[in-house]
All heavy atoms as a GROMACS GRO file, in nm:
protein
  630
    1MET      N    1   8.716  10.977  14.534
    1MET     CA    2   8.795  10.912  14.638
    1MET      C    3   8.904  11.009  14.680
    1MET      O    4   8.979  11.060  14.588
    1MET     CB    5   8.841  10.784  14.592
    1MET     CG    6   8.913  10.700  14.699
    1MET     SD    7   8.966  10.536  14.651
    1MET     CE    8   8.812  10.447  14.636
    2GLU      N    9   8.916  11.031  14.808
    2GLU     CA   10   9.028  11.125  14.849
    2GLU      C   11   9.165  11.057  14.832
    2GLU      O   12   9.176  10.929  14.831
    2GLU     CB   13   9.006  11.156  15.001
    2GLU     CG   14   8.886  11.244  15.022
    2GLU     CD   15   8.878  11.292  15.170
    2GLU    OE1   16   8.980  11.295  15.233
    2GLU    OE2   17   8.768  11.316  15.213
    3MET      N   18   9.266  11.135  14.822
    3MET     CA   19   9.402  11.080  14.792
    3MET      C   20   9.452  10.992  14.899
    3MET      O   21   9.500  10.882  14.871
    3MET     CB   22   9.503  11.200  14.776
    3MET     CG   23   9.635  11.150  14.716
    3MET     SD   24   9.606  11.056  14.566
    3MET     CE   25   9.775  11.043  14.518
    4ASP      N   26   9.426  11.020  15.027
    4ASP     CA   27   9.475  10.934  15.140
    4ASP      C   28   9.399  10.800  15.133
    4ASP      O   29   9.468  10.696  15.147
    4ASP     CB   30   9.454  11.000  15.275
    4ASP     CG   31   9.548  11.114  15.296
    4ASP    OD1   32   9.656  11.122  15.235
    4ASP    OD2   33   9.513  11.206  15.381
    5THR      N   34   9.277  10.806  15.115
    5THR     CA   35   9.194  10.682  15.098
    5THR      C   36   9.246  10.601  14.976
    5THR      O   37   9.256  10.477  14.984
    5THR     CB   38   9.053  10.716  15.084
    5THR    OG1   39   9.004  10.799  15.194
    5THR    CG2   40   8.961  10.593  15.083
    6LEU      N   41   9.266  10.666  14.865
    6LEU     CA   42   9.317  10.603  14.750
    6LEU      C   43   9.443  10.532  14.777
    6LEU      O   44   9.463  10.412  14.732
    6LEU     CB   45   9.324  10.701  14.626
    6LEU     CG   46   9.384  10.643  14.503
    6LEU    CD1   47   9.306  10.535  14.442
    6LEU    CD2   48   9.414  10.758  14.402
    7LYS      N   49   9.538  10.598  14.834
    7LYS     CA   50   9.672  10.536  14.862
    7LYS      C   51   9.659  10.423  14.952
    7LYS      O   52   9.726  10.320  14.932
    7LYS     CB   53   9.768  10.642  14.916
    7LYS     CG   54   9.820  10.740  14.819
    7LYS     CD   55   9.918  10.834  14.883
    7LYS     CE   56   9.972  10.934  14.780
    7LYS     NZ   57  10.062  11.027  14.834
    8LEU      N   58   9.565  10.428  15.049
    8LEU     CA   59   9.551  10.319  15.142
    8LEU      C   60   9.488  10.196  15.072
    8LEU      O   61   9.534  10.077  15.087
    8LEU     CB   62   9.466  10.361  15.262
    8LEU     CG   63   9.444  10.261  15.374
    8LEU    CD1   64   9.572  10.219  15.436
    8LEU    CD2   65   9.353  10.318  15.482
    9THR      N   66   9.390  10.222  14.979
    9THR     CA   67   9.334  10.126  14.905
    9THR      C   68   9.431  10.052  14.812
    9THR      O   69   9.436   9.935  14.807
    9THR     CB   70   9.214  10.176  14.821
    9THR    OG1   71   9.116  10.230  14.908
    9THR    CG2   72   9.160  10.072  14.732
   10VAL      N   73   9.513  10.134  14.744
   10VAL     CA   74   9.614  10.078  14.655
   10VAL      C   75   9.714   9.994  14.735
   10VAL      O   76   9.762   9.890  14.690
   10VAL     CB   77   9.676  10.190  14.569
   10VAL    CG1   78   9.796  10.135  14.491
   10VAL    CG2   79   9.574  10.245  14.472
   11TYR      N   80   9.754  10.045  14.855
   11TYR     CA   81   9.847   9.966  14.934
   11TYR      C   82   9.784   9.831  14.976
   11TYR      O   83   9.860   9.733  14.966
   11TYR     CB   84   9.873  10.047  15.062
   11TYR     CG   85   9.960   9.965  15.169
   11TYR    CD1   86  10.086   9.956  15.143
   11TYR    CD2   87   9.892   9.910  15.273
   11TYR    CE1   88  10.168   9.882  15.236
   11TYR    CE2   89   9.970   9.832  15.360
   11TYR     CZ   90  10.104   9.823  15.340
   11TYR     OH   91  10.184   9.746  15.432
   12HIS      N   92   9.670   9.828  15.007
   12HIS     CA   93   9.597   9.696  15.032
   12HIS      C   94   9.596   9.608  14.915
   12HIS      O   95   9.621   9.486  14.919
   12HIS     CB   96   9.455   9.719  15.087
   12HIS     CG   97   9.444   9.774  15.220
   12HIS    ND1   98   9.502   9.704  15.337
   12HIS    CD2   99   9.388   9.887  15.274
   12HIS    CE1  100   9.484   9.775  15.439
   12HIS    NE2  101   9.410   9.887  15.407
   13LEU      N  102   9.569   9.664  14.793
   13LEU     CA  103   9.571   9.586  14.674
   13LEU      C  104   9.716   9.536  14.647
   13LEU      O  105   9.732   9.427  14.600
   13LEU     CB  106   9.518   9.665  14.556
   13LEU     CG  107   9.365   9.693  14.561
   13LEU    CD1  108   9.334   9.787  14.437
   13LEU    CD2  109   9.287   9.562  14.553
   14GLN      N  110   9.813   9.622  14.669
   14GLN     CA  111   9.947   9.587  14.643
   14GLN      C  112   9.988   9.470  14.729
   14GLN      O  113  10.055   9.373  14.693
   14GLN     CB  114  10.043   9.702  14.673
   14GLN     CG  115  10.189   9.671  14.647
   14GLN     CD  116  10.284   9.785  14.686
   14GLN    OE1  117  10.250   9.869  14.762
   14GLN    NE2  118  10.397   9.785  14.622
   15GLU      N  119   9.949   9.471  14.859
   15GLU     CA  120   9.989   9.362  14.952
   15GLU      C  121   9.909   9.235  14.911
   15GLU      O  122   9.964   9.122  14.915
   15GLU     CB  123   9.950   9.407  15.091
   15GLU     CG  124  10.035   9.518  15.151
   15GLU     CD  125  10.178   9.471  15.164
   15GLU    OE1  126  10.204   9.362  15.232
   15GLU    OE2  127  10.270   9.542  15.118
   16LYS      N  128   9.782   9.252  14.887
   16LYS     CA  129   9.696   9.131  14.856
   16LYS      C  130   9.742   9.057  14.735
   16LYS      O  131   9.743   8.937  14.728
   16LYS     CB  132   9.549   9.172  14.853
   16LYS     CG  133   9.459   9.054  14.822
   16LYS     CD  134   9.315   9.103  14.826
   16LYS     CE  135   9.223   8.985  14.806
   16LYS     NZ  136   9.076   9.022  14.814
   17TYR      N  137   9.779   9.134  14.627
   17TYR     CA  138   9.807   9.072  14.501
   17TYR      C  139   9.955   9.075  14.464
   17TYR      O  140   9.991   9.041  14.350
   17TYR     CB  141   9.728   9.151  14.386
   17TYR     CG  142   9.573   9.122  14.409
   17TYR    CD1  143   9.493   9.228  14.448
   17TYR    CD2  144   9.518   9.006  14.379
   17TYR    CE1  145   9.364   9.206  14.467
   17TYR    CE2  146   9.380   8.983  14.392
   17TYR     CZ  147   9.305   9.087  14.442
   17TYR     OH  148   9.170   9.067  14.450
   18LYS      N  149  10.037   9.118  14.552
   18LYS     CA  150  10.182   9.118  14.539
   18LYS      C  151  10.225   9.204  14.419
   18LYS      O  152  10.299   9.158  14.334
   18LYS     CB  153  10.241   8.973  14.533
   18LYS     CG  154  10.196   8.880  14.637
   18LYS     CD  155  10.252   8.932  14.765
   18LYS     CE  156  10.223   8.831  14.880
   18LYS     NZ  157  10.189   8.884  15.002
   19LEU      N  158  10.168   9.327  14.407
   19LEU     CA  159  10.202   9.420  14.304
   19LEU      C  160  10.341   9.474  14.323
   19LEU      O  161  10.382   9.495  14.439
   19LEU     CB  162  10.103   9.525  14.293
   19LEU     CG  163   9.952   9.490  14.273
   19LEU    CD1  164   9.864   9.621  14.268
   19LEU    CD2  165   9.934   9.407  14.146
   20THR      N  166  10.415   9.495  14.213
   20THR     CA  167  10.542   9.559  14.225
   20THR      C  168  10.531   9.710  14.251
   20THR      O  169  10.413   9.768  14.235
   20THR     CB  170  10.619   9.542  14.093
   20THR    OG1  171  10.553   9.618  13.987
   20THR    CG2  172  10.631   9.400  14.043
   21PRO      N  173  10.630   9.774  14.294
   21PRO     CA  174  10.623   9.917  14.320
   21PRO      C  175  10.576   9.996  14.191
   21PRO      O  176  10.495  10.086  14.202
   21PRO     CB  177  10.759   9.957  14.362
   21PRO     CG  178  10.818   9.838  14.430
   21PRO     CD  179  10.757   9.726  14.347
   22ARG      N  180  10.629   9.953  14.074
   22ARG     CA  181  10.597  10.027  13.956
   22ARG      C  182  10.442   9.998  13.922
   22ARG      O  183  10.374  10.089  13.879
   22ARG     CB  184  10.689   9.986  13.842
   22ARG     CG  185  10.668  10.060  13.725
   22ARG     CD  186  10.696  10.215  13.752
   22ARG     NE  187  10.790  10.262  13.657
   22ARG     CZ  188  10.838  10.387  13.657
   22ARG    NH1  189  10.798  10.478  13.745
   22ARG    NH2  190  10.928  10.427  13.566
   23GLU      N  191  10.397   9.877  13.938
   23GLU     CA  192  10.253   9.851  13.914
   23GLU      C  193  10.166   9.928  14.007
   23GLU      O  194  10.062   9.988  13.969
   23GLU     CB  195  10.229   9.699  13.934
   23GLU     CG  196  10.287   9.609  13.832
   23GLU     CD  197  10.284   9.460  13.856
   23GLU    OE1  198  10.256   9.424  13.986
   23GLU    OE2  199  10.314   9.382  13.769
   24LYS      N  200  10.209   9.952  14.129
   24LYS     CA  201  10.142  10.046  14.225
   24LYS      C  202  10.136  10.182  14.170
   24LYS      O  203  10.029  10.244  14.180
   24LYS     CB  204  10.213  10.032  14.360
   24LYS     CG  205  10.142  10.120  14.461
   24LYS     CD  206  10.226  10.118  14.596
   24LYS     CE  207  10.190  10.236  14.692
   24LYS     NZ  208  10.277  10.233  14.802
   25GLU      N  209  10.249  10.237  14.121
   25GLU     CA  210  10.245  10.373  14.066
   25GLU      C  211  10.156  10.385  13.949
   25GLU      O  212  10.085  10.484  13.934
   25GLU     CB  213  10.394  10.407  14.011
   25GLU     CG  214  10.488  10.436  14.120
   25GLU     CD  215  10.628  10.463  14.069
   25GLU    OE1  216  10.680  10.381  13.996
   25GLU    OE2  217  10.671  10.577  14.095
   26VAL      N  218  10.154  10.288  13.857
   26VAL     CA  219  10.064  10.288  13.745
   26VAL      C  220   9.919  10.289  13.791
   26VAL      O  221   9.833  10.362  13.748
   26VAL     CB  222  10.088  10.166  13.652
   26VAL    CG1  223   9.982  10.154  13.542
   26VAL    CG2  224  10.226  10.185  13.586
   27LEU      N  225   9.891  10.203  13.886
   27LEU     CA  226   9.757  10.194  13.944
   27LEU      C  227   9.709  10.325  14.009
   27LEU      O  228   9.598  10.365  13.987
   27LEU     CB  229   9.748  10.079  14.041
   27LEU     CG  230   9.614  10.049  14.106
   27LEU    CD1  231   9.513  10.017  13.997
   27LEU    CD2  232   9.623   9.924  14.194
   28ILE      N  233   9.802  10.386  14.086
   28ILE     CA  234   9.760  10.513  14.143
   28ILE      C  235   9.724  10.618  14.046
   28ILE      O  236   9.639  10.696  14.047
   28ILE     CB  237   9.874  10.558  14.237
   28ILE    CG1  238   9.871  10.469  14.372
   28ILE    CG2  239   9.857  10.706  14.281
   28ILE    CD1  240   9.988  10.497  14.461
   29LEU      N  241   9.816  10.628  13.936
   29LEU     CA  242   9.790  10.725  13.834
   29LEU      C  243   9.663  10.704  13.766
   29LEU      O  244   9.585  10.796  13.734
   29LEU     CB  245   9.906  10.726  13.725
   29LEU     CG  246  10.024  10.823  13.762
   29LEU    CD1  247  10.128  10.808  13.652
   29LEU    CD2  248   9.971  10.965  13.763
   30LEU      N  249   9.630  10.586  13.737
   30LEU     CA  250   9.502  10.550  13.667
   30LEU      C  251   9.393  10.591  13.756
   30LEU      O  252   9.295  10.655  13.719
   30LEU     CB  253   9.496  10.401  13.630
   30LEU     CG  254   9.352  10.356  13.579
   30LEU    CD1  255   9.334  10.417  13.440
   30LEU    CD2  256   9.346  10.205  13.573
   31ALA      N  257   9.391  10.550  13.887
   31ALA     CA  258   9.280  10.572  13.974
   31ALA      C  259   9.264  10.722  14.008
   31ALA      O  260   9.159  10.772  14.022
   31ALA     CB  261   9.297  10.494  14.102
   32LYS      N  262   9.372  10.790  14.020
   32LYS     CA  263   9.378  10.932  14.063
   32LYS      C  264   9.339  11.018  13.953
   32LYS      O  265   9.265  11.117  13.964
   32LYS     CB  266   9.519  10.972  14.119
   32LYS     CG  267   9.524  11.108  14.170
   32LYS     CD  268   9.661  11.138  14.230
   32LYS     CE  269   9.750  11.187  14.131
   32LYS     NZ  270   9.884  11.230  14.184
   33THR      N  271   9.384  10.994  13.832
   33THR     CA  272   9.374  11.085  13.718
   33THR      C  273   9.289  11.041  13.602
   33THR      O  274   9.238  11.123  13.528
   33THR     CB  275   9.508  11.132  13.664
   33THR    OG1  276   9.567  11.013  13.609
   33THR    CG2  277   9.597  11.189  13.768
   34GLY      N  278   9.272  10.906  13.592
   34GLY     CA  279   9.200  10.855  13.478
   34GLY      C  280   9.273  10.862  13.349
   34GLY      O  281   9.214  10.854  13.236
   35LEU      N  282   9.410  10.882  13.354
   35LEU     CA  283   9.492  10.898  13.234
   35LEU      C  284   9.490  10.765  13.154
   35LEU      O  285   9.467  10.659  13.205
   35LEU     CB  286   9.635  10.932  13.267
   35LEU     CG  287   9.661  11.068  13.340
   35LEU    CD1  288   9.809  11.078  13.382
   35LEU    CD2  289   9.620  11.184  13.264
   36ASP      N  290   9.505  10.784  13.019
   36ASP     CA  291   9.512  10.663  12.932
   36ASP      C  292   9.660  10.608  12.947
   36ASP      O  293   9.749  10.668  13.002
   36ASP     CB  294   9.480  10.689  12.794
   36ASP     CG  295   9.560  10.794  12.716
   36ASP    OD1  296   9.681  10.808  12.753
   36ASP    OD2  297   9.511  10.846  12.622
   37ASN      N  298   9.690  10.496  12.878
   37ASN     CA  299   9.824  10.430  12.888
   37ASN      C  300   9.932  10.523  12.838
   37ASN      O  301  10.042  10.532  12.897
   37ASN     CB  302   9.830  10.301  12.806
   37ASN     CG  303   9.731  10.198  12.873
   37ASN    OD1  304   9.685  10.209  12.982
   37ASN    ND2  305   9.712  10.085  12.801
   38LYS      N  306   9.911  10.593  12.728
   38LYS     CA  307  10.014  10.684  12.671
   38LYS      C  308  10.047  10.794  12.780
   38LYS      O  309  10.166  10.828  12.797
   38LYS     CB  310   9.965  10.741  12.544
   38LYS     CG  311  10.065  10.824  12.472
   38LYS     CD  312  10.019  10.868  12.333
   38LYS     CE  313  10.128  10.949  12.261
   38LYS     NZ  314  10.077  10.993  12.126
   39GLN      N  315   9.938  10.851  12.835
   39GLN     CA  316   9.970  10.964  12.932
   39GLN      C  317  10.038  10.916  13.062
   39GLN      O  318  10.121  10.980  13.114
   39GLN     CB  319   9.831  11.019  12.967
   39GLN     CG  320   9.764  11.099  12.848
   39GLN     CD  321   9.625  11.127  12.867
   39GLN    OE1  322   9.550  11.058  12.930
   39GLN    NE2  323   9.582  11.257  12.832
   40ILE      N  324   9.995  10.789  13.100
   40ILE     CA  325  10.053  10.730  13.219
   40ILE      C  326  10.208  10.710  13.192
   40ILE      O  327  10.293  10.743  13.266
   40ILE     CB  328   9.985  10.597  13.264
   40ILE    CG1  329   9.851  10.629  13.321
   40ILE    CG2  330  10.069  10.522  13.366
   40ILE    CD1  331   9.768  10.509  13.346
   41GLY      N  332  10.236  10.653  13.070
   41GLY     CA  333  10.372  10.635  13.030
   41GLY      C  334  10.456  10.760  13.035
   41GLY      O  335  10.561  10.767  13.076
   42HIS      N  336  10.385  10.873  12.981
   42HIS     CA  337  10.451  10.996  12.976
   42HIS      C  338  10.492  11.046  13.114
   42HIS      O  339  10.595  11.090  13.147
   42HIS     CB  340  10.373  11.099  12.903
   42HIS     CG  341  10.433  11.233  12.893
   42HIS    ND1  342  10.541  11.268  12.811
   42HIS    CD2  343  10.405  11.346  12.965
   42HIS    CE1  344  10.571  11.398  12.828
   42HIS    NE2  345  10.486  11.448  12.919
   43GLU      N  346  10.390  11.039  13.209
   43GLU     CA  347  10.411  11.075  13.346
   43GLU      C  348  10.520  11.003  13.417
   43GLU      O  349  10.591  11.053  13.496
   43GLU     CB  350  10.275  11.060  13.429
   43GLU     CG  351  10.171  11.167  13.396
   43GLU     CD  352  10.211  11.303  13.432
   43GLU    OE1  353  10.258  11.318  13.551
   43GLU    OE2  354  10.183  11.396  13.359
   44LEU      N  355  10.535  10.872  13.387
   44LEU     CA  356  10.631  10.787  13.458
   44LEU      C  357  10.760  10.768  13.377
   44LEU      O  358  10.843  10.692  13.418
   44LEU     CB  359  10.566  10.644  13.483
   44LEU     CG  360  10.451  10.647  13.578
   44LEU    CD1  361  10.396  10.509  13.591
   44LEU    CD2  362  10.488  10.700  13.715
   45CYS      N  363  10.768  10.831  13.263
   45CYS     CA  364  10.889  10.822  13.167
   45CYS      C  365  10.912  10.678  13.129
   45CYS      O  366  11.027  10.629  13.131
   45CYS     CB  367  11.010  10.880  13.235
   45CYS     SG  368  10.990  11.061  13.273
   46ILE      N  369  10.802  10.606  13.087
   46ILE     CA  370  10.812  10.466  13.031
   46ILE      C  371  10.722  10.468  12.914
   46ILE      O  372  10.638  10.548  12.892
   46ILE     CB  373  10.770  10.366  13.136
   46ILE    CG1  374  10.624  10.388  13.189
   46ILE    CG2  375  10.859  10.359  13.259
   46ILE    CD1  376  10.563  10.280  13.279
   47SER      N  377  10.746  10.365  12.832
   47SER     CA  378  10.669  10.360  12.706
   47SER      C  379  10.526  10.311  12.734
   47SER      O  380  10.497  10.252  12.838
   47SER     CB  381  10.736  10.263  12.603
   47SER     OG  382  10.718  10.121  12.650
   48GLU      N  383  10.444  10.335  12.638
   48GLU     CA  384  10.304  10.293  12.640
   48GLU      C  385  10.294  10.146  12.646
   48GLU      O  386  10.213  10.089  12.719
   48GLU     CB  387  10.230  10.347  12.520
   48GLU     CG  388  10.078  10.313  12.521
   48GLU     CD  389  10.003  10.373  12.397
   48GLU    OE1  390  10.068  10.446  12.318
   48GLU    OE2  391   9.882  10.345  12.394
   49LYS      N  392  10.381  10.072  12.577
   49LYS     CA  393  10.389   9.930  12.577
   49LYS      C  394  10.420   9.876  12.718
   49LYS      O  395  10.366   9.782  12.766
   49LYS     CB  396  10.493   9.877  12.477
   49LYS     CG  397  10.497   9.728  12.473
   49LYS     CD  398  10.577   9.678  12.356
   49LYS     CE  399  10.595   9.525  12.351
   49LYS     NZ  400  10.524   9.446  12.428
   50THR      N  401  10.514   9.947  12.787
   50THR     CA  402  10.546   9.907  12.924
   50THR      C  403  10.430   9.925  13.015
   50THR      O  404  10.403   9.836  13.102
   50THR     CB  405  10.671   9.984  12.973
   50THR    OG1  406  10.784   9.966  12.886
   50THR    CG2  407  10.712   9.948  13.113
   51VAL      N  408  10.351  10.031  12.996
   51VAL     CA  409  10.230  10.054  13.078
   51VAL      C  410  10.141   9.938  13.051
   51VAL      O  411  10.076   9.881  13.146
   51VAL     CB  412  10.162  10.186  13.050
   51VAL    CG1  413  10.037  10.202  13.121
   51VAL    CG2  414  10.256  10.300  13.081
   52LYS      N  415  10.114   9.899  12.930
   52LYS     CA  416  10.026   9.792  12.898
   52LYS      C  417  10.071   9.663  12.956
   52LYS      O  418   9.994   9.581  13.005
   52LYS     CB  419  10.019   9.771  12.743
   52LYS     CG  420   9.935   9.876  12.673
   52LYS     CD  421   9.938   9.857  12.523
   52LYS     CE  422   9.861   9.971  12.446
   52LYS     NZ  423   9.858   9.956  12.310
   53ASN      N  424  10.207   9.639  12.958
   53ASN     CA  425  10.258   9.522  13.022
   53ASN      C  426  10.222   9.516  13.173
   53ASN      O  427  10.197   9.412  13.225
   53ASN     CB  428  10.412   9.507  12.996
   53ASN     CG  429  10.447   9.469  12.861
   53ASN    OD1  430  10.365   9.415  12.786
   53ASN    ND2  431  10.564   9.507  12.816
   54HIS      N  432  10.238   9.637  13.237
   54HIS     CA  433  10.211   9.645  13.379
   54HIS      C  434  10.070   9.615  13.410
   54HIS      O  435  10.031   9.540  13.500
   54HIS     CB  436  10.243   9.788  13.436
   54HIS     CG  437  10.391   9.809  13.451
   54HIS    ND1  438  10.478   9.725  13.515
   54HIS    CD2  439  10.466   9.912  13.413
   54HIS    CE1  440  10.600   9.778  13.519
   54HIS    NE2  441  10.595   9.890  13.450
   55PHE      N  442   9.977   9.668  13.322
   55PHE     CA  443   9.839   9.634  13.340
   55PHE      C  444   9.802   9.492  13.312
   55PHE      O  445   9.732   9.425  13.386
   55PHE     CB  446   9.745   9.725  13.249
   55PHE     CG  447   9.720   9.858  13.304
   55PHE    CD1  448   9.759   9.967  13.231
   55PHE    CD2  449   9.652   9.877  13.424
   55PHE    CE1  450   9.729  10.100  13.279
   55PHE    CE2  451   9.623  10.000  13.472
   55PHE     CZ  452   9.664  10.109  13.402
   56GLY      N  453   9.874   9.429  13.216
   56GLY     CA  454   9.858   9.284  13.194
   56GLY      C  455   9.894   9.204  13.314
   56GLY      O  456   9.832   9.104  13.344
   57ASN      N  457  10.011   9.241  13.368
   57ASN     CA  458  10.056   9.167  13.489
   57ASN      C  459   9.966   9.183  13.600
   57ASN      O  460   9.932   9.090  13.674
   57ASN     CB  461  10.197   9.216  13.526
   57ASN     CG  462  10.305   9.187  13.421
   57ASN    OD1  463  10.289   9.082  13.347
   57ASN    ND2  464  10.411   9.255  13.417
   58MET      N  465   9.918   9.308  13.624
   58MET     CA  466   9.823   9.329  13.736
   58MET      C  467   9.684   9.253  13.711
   58MET      O  468   9.641   9.189  13.805
   58MET     CB  469   9.781   9.478  13.744
   58MET     CG  470   9.894   9.562  13.813
   58MET     SD  471   9.842   9.733  13.847
   58MET     CE  472   9.864   9.807  13.679
   59PHE      N  473   9.639   9.256  13.590
   59PHE     CA  474   9.510   9.184  13.562
   59PHE      C  475   9.532   9.033  13.591
   59PHE      O  476   9.450   8.968  13.642
   59PHE     CB  477   9.471   9.203  13.415
   59PHE     CG  478   9.423   9.345  13.380
   59PHE    CD1  479   9.419   9.442  13.482
   59PHE    CD2  480   9.370   9.367  13.258
   59PHE    CE1  481   9.370   9.570  13.450
   59PHE    CE2  482   9.315   9.492  13.226
   59PHE     CZ  483   9.322   9.591  13.322
   60SER      N  484   9.649   8.980  13.547
   60SER     CA  485   9.678   8.842  13.574
   60SER      C  486   9.684   8.808  13.724
   60SER      O  487   9.623   8.714  13.763
   60SER     CB  488   9.804   8.804  13.508
   60SER     OG  489   9.834   8.665  13.526
   61LYS      N  490   9.756   8.891  13.797
   61LYS     CA  491   9.766   8.868  13.941
   61LYS      C  492   9.624   8.875  14.008
   61LYS      O  493   9.603   8.812  14.105
   61LYS     CB  494   9.857   8.971  14.003
   61LYS     CG  495   9.998   8.947  13.972
   61LYS     CD  496  10.088   9.063  14.022
   61LYS     CE  497  10.235   9.044  13.972
   61LYS     NZ  498  10.323   9.158  14.028
   62MET      N  499   9.545   8.962  13.954
   62MET     CA  500   9.414   8.996  14.027
   62MET      C  501   9.303   8.912  13.967
   62MET      O  502   9.191   8.912  14.011
   62MET     CB  503   9.380   9.138  14.006
   62MET     CG  504   9.467   9.233  14.080
   62MET     SD  505   9.426   9.406  14.036
   62MET     CE  506   9.530   9.498  14.144
   63ASN      N  507   9.335   8.827  13.865
   63ASN     CA  508   9.240   8.744  13.797
   63ASN      C  509   9.119   8.828  13.736
   63ASN      O  510   9.005   8.787  13.762
   63ASN     CB  511   9.198   8.624  13.883
   63ASN     CG  512   9.129   8.522  13.816
   63ASN    OD1  513   9.161   8.497  13.695
   63ASN    ND2  514   9.026   8.457  13.877
   64ILE      N  515   9.148   8.936  13.679
   64ILE     CA  516   9.052   9.012  13.608
   64ILE      C  517   9.088   9.042  13.462
   64ILE      O  518   9.203   9.005  13.424
   64ILE     CB  519   9.040   9.158  13.682
   64ILE    CG1  520   9.170   9.231  13.674
   64ILE    CG2  521   8.990   9.133  13.827
   64ILE    CD1  522   9.160   9.375  13.734
   65LYS      N  523   8.992   9.091  13.386
   65LYS     CA  524   9.017   9.105  13.245
   65LYS      C  525   8.997   9.247  13.187
   65LYS      O  526   9.020   9.273  13.071
   65LYS     CB  527   8.919   9.013  13.167
   65LYS     CG  528   8.952   8.865  13.198
   65LYS     CD  529   8.875   8.773  13.110
   65LYS     CE  530   8.886   8.629  13.150
   65LYS     NZ  531   9.022   8.580  13.137
   66SER      N  532   8.958   9.342  13.273
   66SER     CA  533   8.932   9.477  13.221
   66SER      C  534   8.961   9.579  13.322
   66SER      O  535   8.966   9.557  13.443
   66SER     CB  536   8.792   9.486  13.173
   66SER     OG  537   8.704   9.480  13.292
   67THR      N  538   8.974   9.704  13.276
   67THR     CA  539   8.994   9.815  13.362
   67THR      C  540   8.866   9.842  13.446
   67THR      O  541   8.873   9.885  13.564
   67THR     CB  542   9.022   9.949  13.280
   67THR    OG1  543   9.135   9.921  13.200
   67THR    CG2  544   9.056  10.067  13.366
   68ARG      N  545   8.742   9.803  13.388
   68ARG     CA  546   8.623   9.817  13.464
   68ARG      C  547   8.633   9.738  13.593
   68ARG      O  548   8.590   9.777  13.700
   68ARG     CB  549   8.507   9.780  13.376
   68ARG     CG  550   8.380   9.784  13.455
   68ARG     CD  551   8.262   9.760  13.364
   68ARG     NE  552   8.242   9.883  13.278
   68ARG     CZ  553   8.159   9.890  13.176
   68ARG    NH1  554   8.079   9.788  13.154
   68ARG    NH2  555   8.150   9.999  13.115
   69GLN      N  556   8.676   9.612  13.578
   69GLN     CA  557   8.699   9.515  13.693
   69GLN      C  558   8.797   9.571  13.792
   69GLN      O  559   8.778   9.551  13.910
   69GLN     CB  560   8.735   9.380  13.648
   69GLN     CG  561   8.621   9.307  13.578
   69GLN     CD  562   8.666   9.170  13.526
   69GLN    OE1  563   8.763   9.155  13.454
   69GLN    NE2  564   8.584   9.071  13.560
   70LEU      N  565   8.898   9.631  13.734
   70LEU     CA  566   8.999   9.692  13.825
   70LEU      C  567   8.936   9.806  13.910
   70LEU      O  568   8.963   9.813  14.024
   70LEU     CB  569   9.115   9.744  13.737
   70LEU     CG  570   9.234   9.811  13.814
   70LEU    CD1  571   9.299   9.714  13.910
   70LEU    CD2  572   9.334   9.858  13.705
   71PHE      N  573   8.864   9.891  13.852
   71PHE     CA  574   8.800   9.996  13.925
   71PHE      C  575   8.698   9.943  14.026
   71PHE      O  576   8.689   9.990  14.138
   71PHE     CB  577   8.730  10.093  13.833
   71PHE     CG  578   8.811  10.204  13.779
   71PHE    CD1  579   8.844  10.213  13.640
   71PHE    CD2  580   8.876  10.298  13.859
   71PHE    CE1  581   8.925  10.314  13.581
   71PHE    CE2  582   8.953  10.400  13.810
   71PHE     CZ  583   8.979  10.402  13.667
   72SER      N  584   8.637   9.831  13.990
   72SER     CA  585   8.546   9.764  14.082
   72SER      C  586   8.617   9.724  14.206
   72SER      O  587   8.573   9.730  14.321
   72SER     CB  588   8.472   9.650  14.021
   72SER     OG  589   8.385   9.588  14.110
   73LEU      N  590   8.740   9.664  14.189
   73LEU     CA  591   8.822   9.614  14.300
   73LEU      C  592   8.864   9.737  14.391
   73LEU      O  593   8.867   9.728  14.507
   73LEU     CB  594   8.950   9.549  14.250
   73LEU     CG  595   8.942   9.404  14.210
   73LEU    CD1  596   9.072   9.354  14.152
   73LEU    CD2  597   8.901   9.316  14.330
   74ILE      N  598   8.899   9.848  14.322
   74ILE     CA  599   8.940   9.964  14.390
   74ILE      C  600   8.826  10.022  14.485
   74ILE      O  601   8.839  10.047  14.600
   74ILE     CB  602   8.992  10.072  14.306
   74ILE    CG1  603   9.125  10.029  14.239
   74ILE    CG2  604   9.014  10.212  14.377
   74ILE    CD1  605   9.170  10.115  14.118
   75ILE      N  606   8.717  10.031  14.424
   75ILE     CA  607   8.594  10.086  14.487
   75ILE      C  608   8.547   9.995  14.604
   75ILE      O  609   8.511  10.043  14.715
   75ILE     CB  610   8.477  10.110  14.395
   75ILE    CG1  611   8.516  10.224  14.300
   75ILE    CG2  612   8.348  10.141  14.460
   75ILE    CD1  613   8.425  10.241  14.180
   76ASN      N  614   8.550   9.865  14.587
   76ASN     CA  615   8.498   9.769  14.683
   76ASN      C  616   8.615   9.725  14.783
   76ASN      O  617   8.574   9.641  14.864
   76ASN     CB  618   8.436   9.648  14.614
   76ASN     CG  619   8.319   9.690  14.535
   76ASN    OD1  620   8.231   9.758  14.582
   76ASN    ND2  621   8.306   9.643  14.412
   77GLN      N  622   8.724   9.771  14.782
   77GLN     CA  623   8.831   9.743  14.868
   77GLN      C  624   8.807   9.786  15.008
   77GLN      O  625   8.754   9.889  15.037
   77GLN     CB  626   8.971   9.804  14.816
   77GLN     CG  627   9.088   9.752  14.897
   77GLN     CD  628   9.110   9.603  14.901
   77GLN    OE1  629   9.090   9.537  14.802
   77GLN    NE2  630   9.156   9.555  15.008
   0.00000   0.00000   0.00000
């Protein structure tokens, strides 16, 4: 997925599910790079636990249970 398309897709997800700006950053890094939680935390200067909390909040808002479902939402957006 091209970066412009990815950003537009994440923007739509942010609007639809009321994601915070930081959740959006975490989502972009995951979708763009496939980094794990520890690496995402390093890139954003936050702890791995904080990244996990962001994913938990996103999953709850989106009513999903896995990263696989998250990628499905991104692809089908």
